[in-house]
Each structure stands twice: as structure tokens, then as C-alpha cells.
N, C-alpha and C positions, 0 to 999 in steps of 0.2 A: 293413585296414593299406595303405599306400599305394608302390604297385609302383615300380620305380625307371624309368629310362628304358631301353631297350632297343639293342643295338649294331648297325648295319645291317650287313649281309653285304655285300660286293662284287659277287656275283652280283644283279640287279636280279630277277630273278626266281622266286627263291625265299624262302623267308621266313628271318627271323635263327636265325641256325645255332645259339643260346643258347639258343633253344625248339625245343618238339616241333611238328609240323606239325599242325594242327585242321582242317580242311577242304582238302582237293585237287579243283578245279576241272582237270575234264582233256578237253580236247578240245572244250567245248560249244558249237554253235552252232545256232540259231534262225532259223526263217524263216518267215512271215506269209504264205502265198501265197509270188510271186515274189519276195519282198521280205524280204533277209535283212538279219536286223537283227543277228544276234552271227556272226561267224566264225573256229571253230577257238579259243577263247577255255581257256588252262591259264595256273591261278595258286594259288600256295598263300598259304594266312593259318598264321600261327601263333597259339597261343595264348597270349591276351592282348595280341593285336597290335591296334593300331588303323589299321587301313587305308580309305583314301578311293579310292573309285574314282569319277573326275572325267570331264568331259567335256560339250561343249554340246550341245544338247538337238538328239535323234535319235540320240547316239552310240551309244545301247541298254543305259546304265547299270542305267535301272531295270527293262531287263527281265531283264538278268541275275541282279539284286538278286530277282525273283517267281521267279526259277528257284530259286535257292538258298533261297527261304521256301517254295516249292512250290507257288505259285499261278499259275507256266507251267511246261507241260513242255518240256524240250531237244529239239529234232530230232534231235538226237545229243551225242554226249558223255554222261561220267559224274560223278557228284560223290562222295567220298567223306568220311567225317569218321571219323578213325580208320582201321580193320579194318573200317566198317560202311559198306555204299552208302547213301546218303543219297536219290538220285534214284526207289527205288524207293518208297520210303512215303510215304503222305500228310502234308500241312503238322502235322499236330494230335502229330503223332508226330515231329516234328525238335525236336532240341533249339536250336529256332530260331527266334526270336521277332525280331517288327519293329515298328519305332514308324513310323508314316505321317506324313506333310507335314501332311494337316490333324488328326493326333491323334485322330481317331474316338472322342472322349469321351462316355459316353450322358450327355445335359443332366438326366436326373428321378432319376438316381444321385449321391448325394453322390460328394467326393471318396474317401474310404473306399471307397465299396461298388465303383467304379469300379474301383483297383484290386484289391478281390477276385472281381470279374467270375469272369473265367478259372481261380481255386481252386472257386468256387462250382462251379459248371459240372465240373468236373473230380472235384466230389463228395471233397474232402478236408475233412479231422475239423477241427470249428468253432474249436477252439483251436489249431490248426495254422495255422487262416485267418487269424485274429486276429495270431498270432506275427510272420507275415512278412508281412501286410501292414503293421504296425507297422514291422518294419525296413525293409521299402522305402520308407516315407514318410520314414522318420529320415534314410536315405539322402541321399532328394533334396529334404533341408529342409523337406518339406511337410505335417510332423506337424500344426501351428498349425492349418492349414486342411484339416482332417480330414473335417471337418463338413459344407464347403459344396460349393453345386452351379458346375458347371462355366462358369455364367453368372456368377458370385460372383468370380472369379479372372482373375488378368491371363493376359496370353500367353504367358509367360516360364513362369508358375505352372502352366498348362496343360501346357507341355512336359515340365514334371519329371512329372507326372502320366500323364502317356504312360508316360514313362522308367520311372516304377516299377510301373508296372500291366506294362510288359515283363520288370521285373529282377524279380518275385515268382514269375515262372515257373523260376526257377534256368539260364536256358538257356546253354548254352556259346558261343552265339555270336549278337551283337546285329545286327538290322539296320535302318538309318537312312536312310531315302529324305527326302532335303532336309527335314527335321524343325525347319530356324531359318527358310526360304523366308518364313514369313508375320511373323516378324519386323521391329520396325524395327530401322535398322540399329545405335544404341547398344545396343541389346538382345540383337541378333543377336551383336554382339563378346564382350557380357559372358558370354552361354549357352554362345560358344564354348569358350572358358575353363575353366566350369561342367563342361560335359560334358566336354572332356579329363578333367580333375582326379576327375568321377565315374568314368569308363571304368578310370582308373589303382586307383582307391579299389576297386574291385569287382573287378577283375584281370581279366575276361570279354573275349574279343576282340569289337571293334566293326568293322563292315563301314559305310561313312559314304558315302550319293552325295549327290554335288553338283556343280553346273555354277558355282562359285565356286573360280574360282582361291587367291585369298589365305586362305579358309577353309582348302582343303586343304592348305596349306602348315601354317597356325599349329598344325593339330589331326593329324596325320597321322604316324604312323612310316613310313607309306609310301605313294605314290601310285603308281596304276593308270589311267595315260589312256590313255581308250580314245576312238579316233575311226572312226567308220563301223562299228562294228560290232567293231575288230579294235584289240588292244593297242598302241599307240602305244609305252610305254615303261613298265616299272615300276620305280621307286628312289624312295628316299629324298627328302623335299622339297627337303636341298640336295643330291645327285646332281643330280637331275631340273631343279635350276633351275643350277646350276654346270654342268654335264655334259650338254647337251641331246640327245640321241639325234640327232634329227631336226631340221629344218629348222619343222616343224610343232610340235612341243614347247615349243622356243625361243620361237616367237611366242606360243603359246598361254599360256605359264606366264611370267609378264611381259610387258616392254619388251625387243626385241633389236631388233641392228642386224646382216642380215643380209649377211655380202661373199662376191660372187664372184667367184673367181679363178681363174690356172694355175699349178701347181706345176710347177721345173722344175730337176731338179740341187739339190733342198732350198732352194729360194727357192720363194714365193711374190710372185703377183704381181695385186696389186686395181684395177687405174689404174695409178694416178701412185704409190701405196702398194705397196712392198715390205718381207717379213721372214722370217728363214728358221726352217724347221720343215722335220721328218724324216719327213715326207710321200709319197709315191709320185707321177710322174711325172702331170699331168693335170689335169682340172679338178676345182676344191674348192668348199667353199660353207662360211663361219665363222660364226660366232654371236657378237655382241660386245655385250657387256651395257653400256649408257650411262653406268650407275657405273665402270665401268673405264675410262669415257674423262675423261682430265685436263687441265687447261691444260699447254702444254707449257713444257719445263723443270724439272719434276719429277725426271727422270731424266736420265742420259749418254745421249748420242744415240746412241751406237752400241748404245744394251739396248733403246731405245724405237723404236715406229713413231711420226711424227710428219706431221699435215697441216695446213693452214692454207686458211681460206676463211671466209666472209665469213657474218656472224651472219643467218638468215632470221625465227628466231621465237625467239622466249623464252618460257614460261610459268613463273610461280611457283608455288612448289608448299611452300610453307612453309619447312621447314629447306633445302630445293633449289630449286634451277632446271633446268630440261628446257631446253635449246639445241638447236635445229638449225642445223648447219653445210654449206654446199656450196664443196666446195673448186671448184679452177679448171676442174677435167676432170668436172663434174656428179658429183662425189660427195656423198652428203649423209648423213650422221650424225646422230644424235642422242644429247647427252650428258647425263647426270645431276652435276650439282655444285654444292658447297653454296656456291661463290662467286658469289655476284652480277653478273652484268654489265650493264654499262647503256648499251656501245658498241654501235652499228649495224654497225660497220667490222669489219673484218681480226681475227680472233684465231687461234691456233697452237693446234691441242690435241694430246694423244699418248695411247698405248697399248700396253703390253707385250704381247709376239708371242704370251706365253701363253695372254692373255684371248681372244685369237681363238679360240674350239672350233671344231673341224670337225664340222661336221653330215652327215648324208644329206641328199640330196633324198625331199620329201615330194612322191607322185606321186597325184593326182587320184585320188578314190576314189567308185564309186559309191555 
């Protein structure tokens, strides 16, 4: 049965209010020698949620996944699944399964035998194994390939087999460590859609690790963005894009213009640009997405911020153009517009004050 979309809460660090918490990650830290990989990570994952842990290489996302799976021990902190302490249990006793980037299929076994392997090790009855394997293969649409060896199926099919092998154990939580990274771009996009549909159908929580921002935006109910071992922001894809908490989030998720200015008596000044904003006096930083900037004249002059300048660069992106403009005082803005610009002369652009979102500075982290 297909599950419906779930409503996100305003608090980005908590699970959707319509669901109970499945996994509670409490103050998890991990160090390898003097190298702190994770610092005080607290996060709640709801039943049936698709949560993506997003971050660049070295951010600690795979280490966090391995701690949840039981393949690494945390230096401090706790894991709870319901009322049960999880981090004190060995991996095989956790109702958690992992799909790895390599899929790790046994080449000498058939698809059916690969999926059945864990149940056979657990010495489940033969009739039960046959039924559960059949159900798992049907869910991932691999029934017709049950007798084939891994060398006889495609990369996308191998990914489905790896999913079936994990799902056949009926976990409460499925962990996926960049499982799509080995696929070509077209197949990867197709599998993103299929994986999200499968997650809704089986109804269990998925924790998906990736460094790909677009992948996270397409698939997730919420995104947990890790930076140098710390959570930078946890929110729905829409919230994290439209209301980034920090300059790092704004730059990592999509493209943005960072505007540095000063607020005095409710007026923001960024070079020659001024607009009203209900902010305290002092320095301020704003994120302005390129698609929020448009050609001048679209709105009343007293409701928009206008800037005039010369075009430095144009880039064709199919349905849109990416334009870099420099104003007379040296401010450089990037705008994304559907209108094709042919002139290299001066143009006027504008944006609404509400589209300039205040963000916090992102200090350097070791």
C-alpha cells in the first residue's frame, strides 16, 4: 500500500509531528585518535521517514551511518530505537539493514540465492524463506531475473537485488550508503524515482547518505546537512533551500548570491542597494537565489530593489540563462532568467526585499 506525503514540522531538528520517533540519535561523537569526525550529533528519525544525510567528503556522514548500523562504536552518546538502547547491541541484533555502495552481491549465487542468504544463515524454515524471497523480489520487480547470476544483470538491477536482500529481513530502518553513485547519470535519475516509490510502498524509514545535493532534494522528506562533523541544518528540502540557516547551507544547496550589508533603523544597505527589513542594527548577511532576480520593470519601484549594471557573462542552460552582472560600485550578481539576453551592454535587474534571506556567517571548522 502506498504511503502519502508527510507534513514537515516547523522545528527542523524534530521528526514530523504526525509520526512517532523510530530512532533517536543523542549527542553522538566519534574521534579517530585526535581527529574528531563527529561532534555532538543529535537527530530524531520518524517511522516511515526518508531522511538524507548530506555532506561533502570528510563531513562524517558515512561514519554516522556505520555507528547506527553497529559497524563503528561512538566515542560518546547514545542510540535509542523506541525504548530500546541500540548502541549496546551487536549489528546482527539491530532491526537495521544496510545497502552499501558496492552492493556486495555474491557472484557465485543467483539473484534468488543472494536475497535468501541472510535468512538461511538465520536458519529460517524453507517455506518461510521461499515466501519472503518471492515477496522481496516482487517488490523490487526482479522476479523474472531470480535465476540469473549478478554478472548477467545490469547495474540498476543489481541495486534492486541489494535492496531486496535488505528488505527480506524486514528491518525497521534501512540505511543506504551512496547506493546510486556507481550508476550513469540517466539510470541514476531513474533509480532516484524508483527508490522513493519503493520506500513509500514498503513504509519503513530510509536513511540515505549522499554528497549529491540534487539527489537529496529530489528524494528526501528531510535533509540533515553535515559539515565537518556537525549538523549545519536539518529541514525539509523546500525549507533548506528557501530558508537556509547559514551561508554554508545557502552555497552548498544550489546557487546563491551572498550579500553583505549593514542594518540601521530597519534599513539594509549593501553597497548602492537599500531595502527595508525588520532586523536589529548591525552587520547582516543575506542569501539571494539567482532565480529570484528578474529584469527591471516587473514590479512597482517602491516594492523592489533595483540594480543596473553590465553583463559580464551569459551561460545557456536550456530553458534558462545564467547571467553575471556587475554594478557600477563593483557588486556582482548572478541571475537566472527564462528571457534570453543578446546584449552585452547595460541591463536593469530587480528583486523583492523578502527574497533576500538573512543567514548566519559560517565560521571555519577544523
